[in-house]
C-alpha positions in Angstrom: 252.7 172.6 217.0 256.2 173.7 217.9 259.1 171.4 217.9 259.3 171.0 221.7 255.6 170.0 221.9 256.1 167.5 219.0 259.1 166.0 220.8 257.1 165.6 224.0 254.2 164.1 222.1 256.5 161.7 220.2 258.3 160.6 223.4 254.9 159.7 224.9 254.0 157.7 221.7 257.4 155.9 221.8 256.8 154.9 225.4 253.2 153.9 224.8 254.0 151.8 221.8 257.0 150.2 223.5 254.9 149.2 226.5 252.1 147.9 224.3 254.5 145.8 222.1 256.4 144.4 225.2 253.1 143.2 226.7 251.7 141.9 223.4 255.0 140.0 222.7 255.0 138.6 226.2 251.5 137.2 225.7 251.9 135.9 222.2 255.5 134.6 222.5 255.4 133.3 226.1 257.6 130.3 225.4 260.4 132.2 223.6 263.7 133.3 225.1 264.0 136.9 226.3 266.3 137.9 223.5 263.9 136.6 220.9 261.0 138.6 222.4 263.2 141.7 222.6 264.1 141.4 219.0 260.5 140.9 218.1 259.6 144.2 219.7 262.8 146.0 218.4 262.5 145.0 214.7 260.2 147.2 212.8 259.5 149.5 215.8 260.0 152.7 214.0 257.8 151.6 211.1 255.1 150.6 213.5 255.4 154.0 215.2 255.2 155.8 211.8 252.0 153.8 211.0 250.5 154.8 214.3 251.3 158.5 213.7 249.9 158.3 210.1 246.6 156.9 211.5 246.5 159.8 213.9 247.3 162.3 211.2 244.4 161.0 209.1 241.9 161.9 211.9 240.2 165.2 210.9 239.8 167.3 214.1 236.8 169.5 213.5 237.8 172.3 215.8 241.4 172.7 214.5 241.8 174.5 211.2 243.4 172.3 208.4 246.4 174.6 208.0 247.2 174.3 211.7 246.9 170.5 211.5 249.2 170.4 208.5 251.9 172.5 210.2 251.7 170.2 213.2 251.9 167.1 211.0 255.0 168.4 209.2 256.8 169.2 212.5 255.9 165.7 213.8 257.3 164.1 210.7 260.5 166.1 211.1 260.8 165.1 214.8 260.2 161.4 214.0 263.1 161.5 211.5 265.3 163.2 214.1 264.3 160.6 216.7 265.2 157.7 214.5 268.7 159.1 214.2 269.2 160.2 217.8 267.5 157.7 220.1 269.1 154.4 221.0 266.0 152.3 220.8 267.5 149.3 222.4 268.2 151.3 225.5 264.8 152.8 225.6 263.0 149.5 225.2 265.2 147.9 227.8 264.3 150.7 230.3 260.6 150.3 229.6 260.9 146.6 230.2 262.8 147.1 233.4 260.3 149.6 234.8 257.3 147.4 233.8 259.0 144.3 235.2 259.6 146.1 238.5 255.9 146.9 238.7 254.6 143.6 237.5 257.0 140.8 238.5 254.4 138.1 237.8 253.6 139.2 234.3 257.0 139.7 232.7 
């Protein structure tokens, strides 16, 4: 897995996890203020993403040789470290929320 593919994959996972956590928090913390819900999604986000990626890494894909899987996993770990330093997570999560709210005004 080259670095560009890893970045694209990781971006998708960030968006997927962000959306999932926003909806989950909205359901569980319905009575809380918006800032509290946002902080609940924001805090520990990178750790949750890392856990998700570790679960996916542990899956043994039968048709992919182990050496290829290991190279892809190393690149993915490197890209995750880079993303933690580079991305402004608050902006990303706010944009996800804005897009979801525009599409589902009654839910969020």
